[in-house]
C-alpha positions as CSV (number, residue, x, y, z in Angstrom):
1,X,120.5,3.9,171.2
2,X,117.6,3.8,173.6
3,X,120.4,3.3,176.3
4,X,122.4,5.8,174.8
5,X,119.8,8.2,175.7
6,X,119.4,7.2,179.3
7,X,123.0,7.5,179.5
8,X,123.0,10.8,178.3
9,X,120.1,11.6,180.5
10,X,122.2,10.7,183.7
11,X,125.0,12.7,182.6
12,X,123.0,15.4,181.4
13,X,121.9,15.6,185.3
14,X,124.4,15.1,187.3
15,X,126.9,17.3,185.6
16,X,125.1,20.7,185.7
17,X,123.9,19.7,188.9
18,X,127.4,19.4,190.7
19,X,128.5,22.3,189.1
20,X,125.3,24.6,190.0
21,X,125.9,22.8,193.4
22,X,129.5,24.2,193.3
23,X,128.6,27.5,192.3
24,X,125.9,28.2,195.1
25,X,128.3,27.2,197.6
26,X,130.7,29.6,196.8
27,X,128.4,32.3,196.0
28,X,125.7,31.9,198.0
29,X,121.9,30.9,196.8
30,X,120.9,34.4,194.7
31,X,120.2,33.8,191.2
32,X,121.9,37.2,190.3
33,X,125.4,36.3,191.1
34,X,124.5,32.9,189.0
35,X,123.2,35.3,186.4
36,X,126.2,37.8,186.1
37,X,128.4,34.7,186.1
38,X,126.9,33.4,183.0
39,X,127.4,36.9,181.5
40,X,131.1,37.4,183.3
41,X,132.5,37.0,179.6
42,X,132.1,36.9,176.0
43,X,132.8,33.0,175.7
44,X,130.3,32.1,179.2
45,X,127.8,34.7,177.1
46,X,127.8,33.1,174.0
47,X,127.4,29.2,175.8
48,X,124.7,31.1,177.8
49,X,123.1,32.2,174.6
50,X,123.3,29.2,172.8
51,X,121.6,26.9,175.8
52,X,118.8,29.6,175.6
53,X,118.0,29.4,171.9
54,X,118.6,25.7,171.9
55,X,116.1,25.5,175.4
56,X,113.4,27.4,172.8
57,X,114.0,25.5,169.9
58,X,113.5,22.0,172.0
59,X,110.3,23.7,173.4
60,X,108.7,24.2,170.1
61,X,109.9,21.1,168.9
62,X,108.0,19.1,171.9
63,X,104.6,21.1,171.3
64,X,104.6,20.8,167.7
65,X,104.8,16.7,168.6
66,X,101.9,16.6,170.0
67,X,99.9,13.6,170.4
68,X,102.6,12.0,168.7
69,X,104.9,12.6,171.0
70,X,104.9,11.9,175.0
71,X,103.6,14.5,177.3
72,X,106.1,17.7,176.9
73,X,105.3,18.7,180.4
74,X,107.5,16.6,182.4
75,X,110.3,17.6,179.9
76,X,109.8,21.5,179.7
77,X,110.2,21.0,183.6
78,X,113.6,19.4,183.6
79,X,114.5,21.9,180.8
80,X,113.7,24.6,183.3
81,X,114.8,23.0,186.4
82,X,117.9,20.9,185.7
83,X,118.7,22.1,181.8
84,X,118.8,20.7,178.3
85,X,121.4,18.2,178.5
86,X,118.8,16.4,181.1
87,X,115.8,17.3,179.1
88,X,116.6,16.5,175.4
89,X,118.0,13.1,175.8
90,X,115.1,12.7,178.5
91,X,113.0,13.3,175.8
92,X,114.6,11.1,172.9
93,X,114.5,8.1,175.4
94,X,110.8,8.2,175.8
95,X,110.0,8.7,172.2
96,X,112.5,5.9,171.5
97,X,110.7,4.1,174.3
98,X,107.3,4.6,172.8
99,X,108.7,3.6,169.3
100,X,109.6,0.4,170.7
101,X,106.5,-0.6,172.6
102,X,104.4,0.1,169.6
103,X,106.3,-1.8,167.6
104,X,106.4,-4.8,169.9
105,X,102.2,-4.3,170.4
106,X,102.4,-4.6,166.6
107,X,103.8,-7.9,166.6
C-alpha cells in the first residue's frame, strides 16, 4: 500500500501542476483569473468547494494526529502549494513508512 501512496503523490503533483501551468500560460499569472475560472459555473464551483472542505478536514486530521503522526507542516505546505491530491497521499505514505520502520525496529 505504501508504494501506491507514493505513486498517488507523484500523480497528485504532476497532474494539477500541468493543468495550472496550462491555465497560467493561457490567462497569465493573475490569481483573479484562476478564481474566476474555479467559479465559472456550478460544476466548477462544486469541485472547488469540495476541495476546500476536504482540505480543511485534512488540516484538522493532520493537526489532531499530533506526536502520533509525522510533522504536519510539510503536508500542510504541500496542500497549499500543490493541492490535496498531492498532500494527502504524501501524508499517508509518511504514516505507512513510519509504521513500517517501527515494526522493523520492534523485531
